[in-house]
C-alpha positions as a Python dict, from the first residue, in 0.01 Angstrom:
ca = {
    (1, 'M'): (0, 0, 0),
    (2, 'S'): (299, 227, 3),
    (3, 'R'): (208, 316, -357),
    (4, 'R'): (-65, 539, -221),
    (5, 'A'): (181, 825, -189),
    (6, 'G'): (1, 1043, -442),
    (7, 'I'): (-207, 1338, -319),
    (8, 'H'): (-546, 1402, -476),
    (9, 'L'): (-714, 1735, -415),
    (10, 'T'): (-1086, 1733, -337),
    (11, 'A'): (-1345, 1997, -266),
    (12, 'A'): (-1424, 2020, 103),
    (13, 'L'): (-1769, 1908, 209),
    (14, 'G'): (-1958, 2052, 504),
    (15, 'I'): (-1902, 1895, 847),
    (16, 'A'): (-2093, 1926, 1169),
    (17, 'A'): (-1946, 1934, 1517),
    (18, 'P'): (-1837, 1588, 1632),
    (19, 'G'): (-2140, 1371, 1702),
    (20, 'A'): (-2394, 1620, 1571),
    (21, 'G'): (-2607, 1346, 1412),
    (22, 'F'): (-2656, 1146, 1096),
    (23, 'A'): (-2811, 1288, 782),
    (24, 'S'): (-3080, 1095, 596),
    (25, 'A'): (-3017, 822, 335),
    (26, 'Q'): (-2749, 627, 515),
    (27, 'G'): (-2627, 283, 599),
    (28, 'F'): (-2418, -15, 498),
    (29, 'T'): (-2501, -175, 164),
    (30, 'E'): (-2414, -540, 112),
    (31, 'V'): (-2218, -579, -213),
    (32, 'T'): (-2090, -936, -166),
    (33, 'E'): (-2245, -1085, -477),
    (34, 'E'): (-2166, -799, -714),
    (35, 'A'): (-1809, -785, -580),
    (36, 'G'): (-1758, -1151, -673),
    (37, 'I'): (-1714, -1286, -317),
    (38, 'R'): (-1862, -1636, -296),
    (39, 'F'): (-1724, -1786, 20),
    (40, 'V'): (-1913, -1998, 271),
    (41, 'H'): (-1750, -2100, 597),
    (42, 'D'): (-1776, -2465, 698),
    (43, 'A'): (-1749, -2492, 1076),
    (44, 'G'): (-1707, -2870, 1081),
    (45, 'D'): (-1922, -3155, 1202),
    (46, 'E'): (-2259, -3003, 1283),
    (47, 'G'): (-2375, -3092, 1631),
    (48, 'N'): (-2038, -3223, 1742),
    (49, 'F'): (-2010, -2933, 1991),
    (50, 'S'): (-1635, -2905, 1947),
    (51, 'L'): (-1531, -2563, 2076),
    (52, 'P'): (-1337, -2444, 1766),
    (53, 'E'): (-1658, -2470, 1558),
    (54, 'I'): (-1822, -2188, 1752),
    (55, 'T'): (-1509, -1971, 1784),
    (56, 'G'): (-1402, -1888, 1425),
    (57, 'A'): (-1372, -1759, 1166),
    (58, 'G'): (-1152, -1468, 1064),
    (59, 'A'): (-1129, -1224, 776),
    (60, 'G'): (-891, -959, 650),
    (61, 'F'): (-818, -677, 409),
    (62, 'F'): (-460, -640, 283),
    (63, 'D'): (-278, -557, -39),
    (64, 'A'): (-174, -904, -152),
    (65, 'D'): (-56, -820, -505),
    (66, 'G'): (107, -481, -447),
    (67, 'D'): (-121, -285, -679),
    (68, 'G'): (-223, -33, -413),
    (69, 'D'): (-576, -152, -340),
    (70, 'L'): (-714, -384, -75),
    (71, 'D'): (-763, -753, -139),
    (72, 'I'): (-956, -999, 79),
    (73, 'Y'): (-853, -1311, 270),
    (74, 'L'): (-1104, -1544, 439),
    (75, 'L'): (-1038, -1826, 687),
    (76, 'Q'): (-1194, -2170, 647),
    (77, 'G'): (-1266, -2453, 891),
    (78, 'G'): (-1406, -2738, 689),
    (79, 'R'): (-1311, -3050, 876),
    (80, 'P'): (-1366, -3214, 1215),
    (81, 'A'): (-1195, -2990, 1468),
    (82, 'D'): (-883, -3169, 1581),
    (83, 'P'): (-531, -3024, 1606),
    (84, 'A'): (-369, -3268, 1365),
    (85, 'G'): (-295, -3005, 1102),
    (86, 'P'): (-399, -2982, 733),
    (87, 'R'): (-604, -3265, 588),
    (88, 'P'): (-590, -3361, 218),
    (89, 'G'): (-909, -3271, 36),
    (90, 'A'): (-1034, -3027, 299),
    (91, 'P'): (-1152, -2685, 178),
    (92, 'G'): (-891, -2417, 219),
    (93, 'N'): (-872, -2049, 300),
    (94, 'A'): (-958, -1809, 17),
    (95, 'L'): (-772, -1513, -133),
    (96, 'Y'): (-973, -1272, -346),
    (97, 'L'): (-771, -1020, -549),
    (98, 'Q'): (-928, -688, -641),
    (99, 'G'): (-898, -611, -1011),
    (100, 'P'): (-1129, -346, -1152),
    (101, 'P'): (-1236, -127, -859),
    (102, 'G'): (-1483, -310, -639),
    (103, 'S'): (-1452, -640, -829),
    (104, 'F'): (-1274, -942, -680),
    (105, 'T'): (-1149, -1270, -830),
    (106, 'D'): (-1082, -1590, -637),
    (107, 'A'): (-705, -1643, -670),
    (108, 'S'): (-669, -1893, -385),
    (109, 'A'): (-522, -2187, -575),
    (110, 'A'): (-274, -1987, -781),
    (111, 'S'): (-167, -1775, -483),
    (112, 'G'): (-45, -2066, -272),
    (113, 'T'): (-241, -1945, 33),
    (114, 'A'): (-522, -2203, 38),
    (115, 'D'): (-418, -2343, 376),
    (116, 'T'): (-637, -2639, 478),
    (117, 'G'): (-572, -2616, 850),
    (118, 'Y'): (-863, -2529, 1076),
    (119, 'G'): (-839, -2152, 1029),
    (120, 'M'): (-890, -1891, 1298),
    (121, 'G'): (-734, -1550, 1233),
    (122, 'L'): (-467, -1357, 1046),
    (123, 'A'): (-219, -1071, 1055),
    (124, 'A'): (-65, -904, 749),
    (125, 'A'): (261, -709, 733),
    (126, 'D'): (594, -693, 549),
    (127, 'F'): (797, -897, 798),
    (128, 'D'): (1106, -930, 575),
    (129, 'G'): (1127, -569, 455),
    (130, 'D'): (1111, -645, 82),
    (131, 'G'): (823, -406, 14),
    (132, 'R'): (554, -676, -12),
    (133, 'T'): (287, -754, 247),
    (134, 'D'): (320, -1103, 394),
    (135, 'L'): (54, -1309, 570),
    (136, 'F'): (41, -1496, 900),
    (137, 'V'): (-248, -1738, 958),
    (138, 'T'): (-349, -1867, 1301),
    (139, 'N'): (-501, -2214, 1327),
    (140, 'Y'): (-644, -2469, 1559),
    (141, 'G'): (-327, -2662, 1493),
    (142, 'P'): (4, -2543, 1340),
    (143, 'D'): (11, -2179, 1225),
    (144, 'I'): (129, -2071, 878),
    (145, 'L'): (353, -1786, 761),
    (146, 'Y'): (329, -1697, 393),
    (147, 'R'): (600, -1484, 232),
    (148, 'N'): (476, -1262, -48),
    (149, 'L'): (659, -1330, -376),
    (150, 'G'): (481, -1055, -569),
    (151, 'D'): (188, -1051, -813),
    (152, 'G'): (-38, -1228, -563),
    (153, 'R'): (186, -1533, -517),
    (154, 'F'): (305, -1661, -180),
    (155, 'E'): (530, -1931, -38),
    (156, 'D'): (498, -2115, 291),
    (157, 'V'): (808, -2024, 497),
    (158, 'T'): (675, -2141, 835),
    (159, 'A'): (939, -2404, 899),
    (160, 'R'): (1233, -2175, 821),
    (161, 'A'): (1078, -1884, 1014),
    (162, 'G'): (1008, -2101, 1319),
    (163, 'V'): (658, -1970, 1390),
    (164, 'A'): (437, -2280, 1358),
    (165, 'G'): (363, -2282, 1730),
    (166, 'E'): (142, -2552, 1874),
    (167, 'G'): (-212, -2602, 1996),
    (168, 'W'): (-477, -2338, 1933),
    (169, 'S'): (-392, -1983, 1823),
    (170, 'S'): (-649, -1705, 1789),
    (171, 'S'): (-553, -1345, 1707),
    (172, 'A'): (-206, -1215, 1615),
    (173, 'A'): (-30, -881, 1573),
    (174, 'F'): (285, -766, 1395),
    (175, 'C'): (477, -476, 1554),
    (176, 'D'): (836, -381, 1631),
    (177, 'Y'): (836, -420, 2010),
    (178, 'D'): (1217, -393, 2041),
    (179, 'A'): (1255, -95, 1803),
    (180, 'D'): (1521, -262, 1588),
    (181, 'G'): (1345, -179, 1263),
    (182, 'R'): (1201, -529, 1209),
    (183, 'L'): (842, -638, 1270),
    (184, 'D'): (804, -892, 1547),
    (185, 'L'): (501, -1116, 1599),
    (186, 'Y'): (269, -1165, 1898),
    (187, 'V'): (39, -1469, 1880),
    (188, 'V'): (-252, -1507, 2120),
    (189, 'R'): (-345, -1863, 2219),
    (190, 'Y'): (-675, -1984, 2358),
    (191, 'V'): (-710, -2314, 2551),
    (192, 'R'): (-586, -2672, 2548),
    (193, 'N'): (-899, -2822, 2394),
    (194, 'D'): (-1022, -3175, 2464),
    (195, 'P'): (-1245, -3285, 2173),
    (196, 'G'): (-1380, -3569, 2385),
    (197, 'K'): (-1515, -3340, 2657),
    (198, 'F'): (-1895, -3330, 2682),
    (199, 'C'): (-2079, -3031, 2828),
    (200, 'T'): (-2450, -2980, 2887),
    (201, 'Q'): (-2702, -2713, 2970),
    (202, 'Q'): (-2900, -2726, 3295),
    (203, 'D'): (-3168, -2942, 3129),
    (204, 'G'): (-2906, -3199, 3036),
    (205, 'S'): (-2897, -3119, 2661),
    (206, 'R'): (-2560, -3100, 2483),
    (207, 'D'): (-2399, -2761, 2427),
    (208, 'Y'): (-2058, -2603, 2370),
    (209, 'C'): (-1829, -2602, 2671),
    (210, 'S'): (-1719, -2287, 2845),
    (211, 'P'): (-1348, -2214, 2797),
    (212, 'Q'): (-1311, -2241, 3175),
    (213, 'V'): (-1361, -2616, 3135),
    (214, 'F'): (-1020, -2636, 2964),
    (215, 'P'): (-677, -2522, 3083),
    (216, 'G'): (-550, -2196, 2941),
    (217, 'V'): (-222, -2173, 2750),
    (218, 'H'): (54, -1916, 2717),
    (219, 'D'): (92, -1672, 2429),
    (220, 'Y'): (390, -1656, 2194),
    (221, 'L'): (620, -1362, 2125),
    (222, 'Y'): (849, -1408, 1825),
    (223, 'R'): (1143, -1170, 1775),
    (224, 'N'): (1232, -1101, 1413),
    (225, 'L'): (1598, -1186, 1352),
    (226, 'G'): (1608, -1012, 1015),
    (227, 'D'): (1714, -1309, 804),
    (228, 'G'): (1372, -1463, 751),
    (229, 'R'): (1379, -1632, 1090),
    (230, 'F'): (1209, -1554, 1422),
    (231, 'E'): (1326, -1638, 1771),
    (232, 'D'): (1071, -1754, 2029),
    (233, 'V'): (1134, -1516, 2321),
    (234, 'S'): (813, -1599, 2509),
    (235, 'L'): (1002, -1733, 2810),
    (236, 'A'): (1238, -1439, 2850),
    (237, 'A'): (955, -1193, 2793),
    (238, 'G'): (753, -1346, 3077),
    (239, 'F'): (465, -1489, 2874),
    (240, 'R'): (527, -1860, 2924),
    (241, 'A'): (454, -1830, 3295),
    (242, 'V'): (98, -1705, 3236),
    (243, 'H'): (-177, -1932, 3102),
    (244, 'A'): (-507, -1777, 2999),
    (245, 'P'): (-778, -1816, 2731),
    (246, 'G'): (-674, -1530, 2501),
    (247, 'L'): (-878, -1415, 2199),
    (248, 'G'): (-802, -1053, 2104),
    (249, 'V'): (-484, -843, 2094),
    (250, 'V'): (-372, -493, 2009),
    (251, 'C'): (-19, -348, 2004),
    (252, 'H'): (23, 11, 2128),
    (253, 'D'): (244, 223, 2355),
    (254, 'F'): (-6, 253, 2639),
    (255, 'D'): (218, 416, 2900),
    (256, 'G'): (397, 661, 2671),
    (257, 'D'): (747, 532, 2747),
    (258, 'R'): (835, 494, 2376),
    (259, 'R'): (809, 114, 2390),
    (260, 'L'): (527, -87, 2236),
    (261, 'D'): (303, -286, 2470),
    (262, 'F'): (35, -555, 2419),
    (263, 'Y'): (-323, -560, 2546),
    (264, 'V'): (-485, -906, 2543),
    (265, 'A'): (-857, -978, 2586),
    (266, 'N'): (-912, -1304, 2773),
    (267, 'D'): (-1228, -1513, 2768),
    (268, 'G'): (-1371, -1527, 3120),
    (269, 'E'): (-1048, -1429, 3296),
    (270, 'A'): (-874, -1101, 3371),
    (271, 'N'): (-739, -921, 3066),
    (272, 'Q'): (-367, -846, 3043),
    (273, 'L'): (-184, -522, 2970),
    (274, 'W'): (172, -632, 2900),
    (275, 'L'): (391, -325, 2948),
    (276, 'N'): (726, -338, 2774),
    (277, 'Q'): (1014, -318, 3023),
    (278, 'G'): (1288, -327, 2760),
    (279, 'A'): (1560, -577, 2844),
    (280, 'D'): (1359, -690, 3149),
    (281, 'G'): (1076, -831, 2941),
    (282, 'F'): (709, -747, 3001),
    (283, 'A'): (500, -690, 3314),
    (284, 'D'): (121, -718, 3336),
    (285, 'D'): (-17, -386, 3462),
    (286, 'A'): (-383, -440, 3367),
    (287, 'F'): (-512, -430, 3725),
    (288, 'L'): (-337, -105, 3816),
    (289, 'A'): (-439, 52, 3485),
    (290, 'G'): (-804, -43, 3538),
    (291, 'V'): (-846, -262, 3230),
    (292, 'A'): (-828, -614, 3377),
    (293, 'L'): (-1185, -633, 3513),
    (294, 'N'): (-1512, -445, 3483),
    (295, 'D'): (-1623, -181, 3733),
    (296, 'A'): (-1781, -452, 3948),
    (297, 'G'): (-1441, -615, 3987),
    (298, 'R'): (-1529, -916, 3773),
    (299, 'P'): (-1358, -1069, 3471),
    (300, 'E'): (-1561, -1087, 3153),
    (301, 'A'): (-1554, -1295, 2836),
    (302, 'G'): (-1320, -1074, 2634),
    (303, 'M'): (-1318, -1128, 2257),
    (304, 'G'): (-1274, -829, 2023),
    (305, 'I'): (-1083, -506, 2085),
    (306, 'A'): (-1123, -151, 1950),
    (307, 'L'): (-885, 133, 2040),
    (308, 'G'): (-964, 497, 1959),
    (309, 'D'): (-1047, 844, 2089),
    (310, 'V'): (-1424, 822, 2136),
    (311, 'D'): (-1463, 1124, 2366),
    (312, 'H'): (-1251, 1361, 2156),
    (313, 'D'): (-1007, 1437, 2439),
    (314, 'L'): (-700, 1338, 2233),
    (315, 'D'): (-619, 1016, 2414),
    (316, 'L'): (-718, 661, 2324),
    (317, 'D'): (-997, 460, 2485),
    (318, 'L'): (-1051, 82, 2488),
    (319, 'F'): (-1363, -113, 2394),
    (320, 'I'): (-1397, -490, 2453),
    (321, 'T'): (-1676, -723, 2335),
    (322, 'H'): (-1823, -991, 2562),
    (323, 'V'): (-2087, -1265, 2584),
    (324, 'A'): (-2458, -1222, 2653),
    (325, 'D'): (-2556, -1129, 3010),
    (326, 'E'): (-2238, -923, 3031),
    (327, 'T'): (-2211, -577, 2883),
    (328, 'N'): (-1952, -496, 2623),
    (329, 'T'): (-1713, -269, 2808),
    (330, 'L'): (-1578, 78, 2734),
    (331, 'Y'): (-1268, 178, 2927),
    (332, 'R'): (-1217, 553, 2908),
    (333, 'S'): (-859, 677, 2929),
    (334, 'D'): (-802, 943, 3192),
    (335, 'G'): (-513, 1083, 2989),
    (336, 'A'): (-149, 1166, 3052),
    (337, 'D'): (-225, 1389, 3351),
    (338, 'F'): (-337, 1082, 3546),
    (339, 'G'): (-65, 845, 3424),
    (340, 'L'): (-171, 511, 3283),
    (341, 'S'): (-530, 504, 3408),
    (342, 'F'): (-859, 385, 3261),
    (343, 'A'): (-1210, 374, 3405),
    (344, 'D'): (-1503, 152, 3308),
    (345, 'R'): (-1753, 404, 3166),
    (346, 'T'): (-1983, 156, 2995),
    (347, 'G'): (-2287, 276, 3188),
    (348, 'P'): (-2253, 650, 3120),
    (349, 'S'): (-2164, 581, 2755),
    (350, 'G'): (-2500, 417, 2682),
    (351, 'L'): (-2334, 99, 2548),
    (352, 'G'): (-2435, -128, 2835),
    (353, 'P'): (-2804, -217, 2797),
    (354, 'A'): (-2791, -270, 2419),
    (355, 'S'): (-2514, -528, 2453),
    (356, 'M'): (-2656, -736, 2740),
    (357, 'A'): (-2858, -966, 2514),
    (358, 'M'): (-2581, -1009, 2255),
    (359, 'T'): (-2251, -1194, 2228),
    (360, 'G'): (-1999, -964, 2061),
    (361, 'F'): (-1690, -1066, 1865),
    (362, 'G'): (-1541, -849, 1587),
    (363, 'T'): (-1559, -475, 1645),
    (364, 'G'): (-1413, -142, 1542),
    (365, 'F'): (-1437, 234, 1582),
    (366, 'V'): (-1528, 407, 1257),
    (367, 'D'): (-1652, 759, 1177),
    (368, 'L'): (-1946, 641, 968),
    (369, 'D'): (-2069, 973, 835),
    (370, 'L'): (-1750, 1181, 872),
    (371, 'D'): (-1885, 1409, 1142),
    (372, 'G'): (-1561, 1387, 1341),
    (373, 'A'): (-1685, 1142, 1607),
    (374, 'L'): (-1590, 773, 1618),
    (375, 'D'): (-1893, 548, 1595),
    (376, 'L'): (-1890, 175, 1671),
    (377, 'V'): (-1970, -150, 1488),
    (378, 'V'): (-2005, -492, 1655),
    (379, 'A'): (-2041, -840, 1502),
    (380, 'N'): (-2257, -1070, 1716),
    (381, 'G'): (-2333, -1441, 1745),
    (382, 'R'): (-2415, -1670, 2036),
    (383, 'V'): (-2193, -1938, 2185),
    (384, 'Q'): (-2475, -2123, 2362),
    (385, 'R'): (-2797, -2267, 2221),
    (386, 'K'): (-3115, -2067, 2272),
    (387, 'P'): (-3446, -2050, 2085),
    (388, 'P'): (-3375, -1907, 1737),
    (389, 'L'): (-3450, -1541, 1683),
    (390, 'P'): (-3711, -1459, 1417),
    (391, 'G'): (-3538, -1437, 1080),
    (392, 'A'): (-3226, -1624, 1190),
    (393, 'R'): (-3045, -1783, 895),
    (394, 'G'): (-2877, -2120, 858),
    (395, 'N'): (-2989, -2477, 908),
    (396, 'S'): (-3189, -2597, 1208),
    (397, 'F'): (-2876, -2635, 1423),
    (398, 'W'): (-2702, -2301, 1355),
    (399, 'R'): (-3015, -2084, 1367),
    (400, 'A'): (-3006, -2125, 1745),
    (401, 'F'): (-2679, -1928, 1753),
    (402, 'G'): (-2764, -1638, 1521),
    (403, 'E'): (-2782, -1276, 1638),
    (404, 'P'): (-2808, -941, 1458),
    (405, 'N'): (-2500, -721, 1432),
    (406, 'Q'): (-2505, -371, 1579),
    (407, 'V'): (-2412, -16, 1484),
    (408, 'F'): (-2381, 257, 1748),
    (409, 'R'): (-2381, 628, 1678),
    (410, 'N'): (-2149, 848, 1881),
    (411, 'G'): (-2354, 1153, 1972),
    (412, 'G'): (-2063, 1345, 2116),
    (413, 'A'): (-1934, 1384, 2471),
    (414, 'A'): (-2118, 1508, 2777),
    (415, 'G'): (-1951, 1540, 3116),
    (416, 'G'): (-1645, 1381, 2965),
    (417, 'D'): (-1822, 1064, 2846),
    (418, 'A'): (-1897, 971, 2487),
    (419, 'L'): (-2269, 909, 2440),
    (420, 'F'): (-2367, 621, 2211),
    (421, 'S'): (-2706, 512, 2083),
    (422, 'E'): (-2789, 207, 1874),
    (423, 'L'): (-2885, 275, 1512),
    (424, 'G'): (-3179, 69, 1395),
    (425, 'G'): (-3169, 199, 1038),
    (426, 'A'): (-2803, 138, 957),
    (427, 'G'): (-2855, -57, 636),
    (428, 'D'): (-2775, -421, 567),
    (429, 'F'): (-2505, -489, 829),
    (430, 'P'): (-2742, -522, 1128),
    (431, 'G'): (-3019, -669, 912),
    (432, 'V'): (-2901, -1031, 882),
    (433, 'I'): (-2914, -1271, 1178),
    (434, 'E'): (-2617, -1508, 1156),
    (435, 'V'): (-2329, -1636, 1368),
    (436, 'S'): (-2088, -1349, 1306),
    (437, 'R'): (-1726, -1357, 1420),
    (438, 'G'): (-1430, -1183, 1248),
    (439, 'L'): (-1479, -823, 1134),
    (440, 'A'): (-1226, -630, 925),
    (441, 'L'): (-1243, -256, 847),
    (442, 'G'): (-1096, -115, 527),
    (443, 'D'): (-1158, 134, 248),
    (444, 'Y'): (-1170, -125, -31),
    (445, 'D'): (-1338, 113, -280),
    (446, 'E'): (-1098, 403, -210),
    (447, 'D'): (-1372, 658, -148),
    (448, 'G'): (-1232, 776, 185),
    (449, 'D'): (-1455, 596, 434),
    (450, 'L'): (-1426, 257, 601),
    (451, 'D'): (-1619, -44, 472),
    (452, 'L'): (-1675, -379, 648),
    (453, 'L'): (-1576, -737, 574),
    (454, 'L'): (-1764, -987, 790),
    (455, 'A'): (-1687, -1354, 854),
    (456, 'N'): (-1969, -1580, 970),
    (457, 'A'): (-1929, -1922, 1130),
    (458, 'E'): (-2108, -2182, 914),
    (459, 'G'): (-2227, -1910, 679),
    (460, 'P'): (-2128, -1675, 397),
    (461, 'A'): (-1870, -1401, 424),
    (462, 'R'): (-2024, -1060, 356),
    (463, 'L'): (-1883, -733, 220),
    (464, 'Y'): (-2057, -409, 318),
    (465, 'R'): (-1997, -76, 146),
    (466, 'N'): (-2026, 235, 363),
    (467, 'D'): (-2303, 445, 210),
    (468, 'F'): (-2372, 673, 504),
    (469, 'E'): (-2445, 1026, 388),
    (470, 'R'): (-2137, 1233, 463),
    (471, 'Q'): (-2131, 1536, 682),
    (472, 'G'): (-1762, 1600, 621),
    (473, 'S'): (-1477, 1545, 382),
    (474, 'A'): (-1255, 1239, 398),
    (475, 'L'): (-880, 1237, 458),
    (476, 'R'): (-668, 920, 454),
    (477, 'V'): (-318, 922, 599),
    (478, 'S'): (-52, 659, 529),
    (479, 'T'): (245, 648, 766),
    (480, 'L'): (567, 530, 600),
    (481, 'D'): (914, 450, 729),
    (482, 'R'): (1229, 598, 578),
    (483, 'D'): (1231, 330, 308),
    (484, 'G'): (875, 415, 203),
    (485, 'E'): (713, 109, 360),
    (486, 'L'): (414, 115, 592),
    (487, 'S'): (502, 196, 953),
    (488, 'F'): (260, 100, 1231),
    (489, 'P'): (121, 131, 1488),
    (490, 'A'): (145, 507, 1455),
    (491, 'V'): (-68, 774, 1623),
    (492, 'V'): (-153, 1070, 1399),
    (493, 'T'): (-289, 1404, 1520),
    (494, 'A'): (-444, 1635, 1262),
    (495, 'V'): (-444, 2005, 1355),
    (496, 'F'): (-718, 2187, 1166),
    (497, 'S'): (-709, 2549, 1056),
    (498, 'G'): (-999, 2635, 1287),
    (499, 'G'): (-794, 2528, 1590),
    (500, 'S'): (-948, 2187, 1664),
    (501, 'R'): (-755, 1861, 1666),
    (502, 'S'): (-832, 1498, 1599),
    (503, 'V'): (-637, 1182, 1685),
    (504, 'R'): (-648, 858, 1485),
    (505, 'R'): (-439, 538, 1476),
    (506, 'A'): (-267, 396, 1170),
    (507, 'D'): (-268, 23, 1240),
    (508, 'P'): (-422, -284, 1073),
    (509, 'G'): (-462, -470, 1404),
    (510, 'G'): (-738, -506, 1660),
    (511, 'S'): (-1094, -639, 1626),
    (512, 'Y'): (-1119, -1020, 1643),
    (513, 'L'): (-936, -1272, 1422),
    (514, 'A'): (-892, -994, 1166),
    (515, 'T'): (-658, -754, 992),
    (516, 'G'): (-764, -430, 826),
    (517, 'D'): (-667, -106, 658),
    (518, 'P'): (-336, 26, 798),
    (519, 'R'): (-414, 393, 729),
    (520, 'A'): (-553, 660, 961),
    (521, 'F'): (-890, 809, 858),
    (522, 'F'): (-998, 1165, 939),
    (523, 'A'): (-1293, 1398, 880),
    (524, 'V'): (-1204, 1761, 799),
    (525, 'P'): (-1429, 2043, 935),
    (526, 'A'): (-1625, 2255, 689),
    (527, 'G'): (-1431, 2534, 524),
    (528, 'E'): (-1108, 2420, 687),
    (529, 'R'): (-795, 2230, 598),
    (530, 'V'): (-526, 2051, 793),
    (531, 'D'): (-256, 2294, 903),
    (532, 'E'): (-29, 2030, 1052),
    (533, 'F'): (11, 1659, 1122),
    (534, 'V'): (194, 1528, 1426),
    (535, 'V'): (296, 1161, 1410),
    (536, 'V'): (407, 948, 1702),
    (537, 'W'): (605, 668, 1538),
    (538, 'P'): (616, 312, 1676),
    (539, 'D'): (935, 385, 1873),
    (540, 'G'): (780, 694, 2031),
    (541, 'A'): (962, 955, 1822),
    (542, 'R'): (745, 1255, 1732),
    (543, 'E'): (753, 1433, 1399),
    (544, 'A'): (550, 1722, 1257),
    (545, 'F'): (449, 1756, 891),
    (546, 'P'): (287, 2038, 692),
    (547, 'G'): (-87, 2016, 642),
    (548, 'T'): (-279, 1961, 321),
    (549, 'A'): (-608, 2027, 146),
    (550, 'A'): (-591, 1682, -16),
    (551, 'D'): (-804, 1376, 51),
    (552, 'A'): (-503, 1143, 80),
    (553, 'V'): (-149, 1197, 202),
    (554, 'S'): (155, 985, 284),
    (555, 'L'): (379, 1095, 571),
    (556, 'R'): (731, 959, 542),
    (557, 'R'): (952, 940, 844),
    (558, 'G'): (1243, 1180, 830),
    (559, 'A'): (1068, 1421, 592),
    (560, 'G'): (912, 1622, 874),
    (561, 'E'): (1035, 1818, 1174),
    (562, 'S'): (1129, 1638, 1496),
    (563, 'R'): (929, 1739, 1803),
}
């Protein structure tokens, strides 16, 4: 995506104050069929109640063929869920390359990426620094690392790289935690599954087991050695000593010490905030920071993660999805003046009651109508059998697990808290009742706003175009290293000519079992332009760049002014 360095001038559209409200004629439009996406996830043996069947599957946007637009990768199950690795004849993962704008072609077989392991999630990044985006796939079983050869072709380099792992991996994140200029890899792992374990509901009927039935496992941290190989440094980093059922991860410098940290969402146990101590490894500070438990002091079933400035106070807040009968949780950052400190503000935000009946997985903050406020999308689907909801799709077994997805409008901040309300008329995304899991955000049609790619367990993948009526003009920012390659995670502040500021992240990570657009997306106020950008690079260095009246800009490290 580093080819997106060109700047295209656009006429500014009007923009309301952040959270001022949606205009009419808005919503997500499903374009799966017309885009050429024909992928149906096969969860495995229906009714077997093996835990991996109800946990996947993942989805991602990334530029697989280096032509500057986003392609699509979808994870497949397709066999009885055991950790034995790929099985001959099983359906594989699918790679769809975007050709003419908005049109995709299945290139799975020719690409070499049709892994037949029991797929979970993915992370995409240029791990070897050759200018092409590579692909890491997590599995219930051995993981896979694909090196990008160019033109949409990949080779399996897992064995040489040393990143196959073992057991059951879920989400993953690439980032340069040791600031040596090479992308390292964090892999979240779930539980040590026992396919022979039987669990029941209170009436004695079979159902999926809770993850607490199985022992947790440790996560992996792989250090990039720079020669195509990774070193497993999980023990030295302190991760091997901690076993937990991990599902979501995001890489970010949470404490502002110029070292990248990891936040991990755990399923039914306390979340972890692994603060980078440099040569001394990592230390879990989630309890002191206020992001281990909810405000009642209880752990919740953490799945997906979103990180963004929802209250427009120029620091980043955390949102975590959970199971039914728990709220999804919004942790509001108290900012630098209070040190590393978050508070559970789910109740005041308005996000609590609407999430109690749902089980959330993939999620993301997105300014739907470009009014300057980050809205929220959540992909839902049960993990326990209940009477099917009216309109639920799938066969007689899977209908019992279907739930509608949700869209929440950010109405702005009051008393310091962002105020969200659920949108009933948000188009096609909340209109289908399926077992939704992975959710990737990306501007696949290059119109300046974020679209959605949704993975369903035992159902079709769906592509949704953002057709919300705009209240502002779009601005996309690519953050590049000195060699012109994508650099993330980066935090970008846009300073507008009217004096206001906005903060966005440039990072493909987060959500659940997904990878997305690595750019930062802004809305520009009416009649204004950006006077200045300030970038905090992954190693904490700060650099200022001149503003622009364009709708897309690339900021290259070293070309600005150090701050």
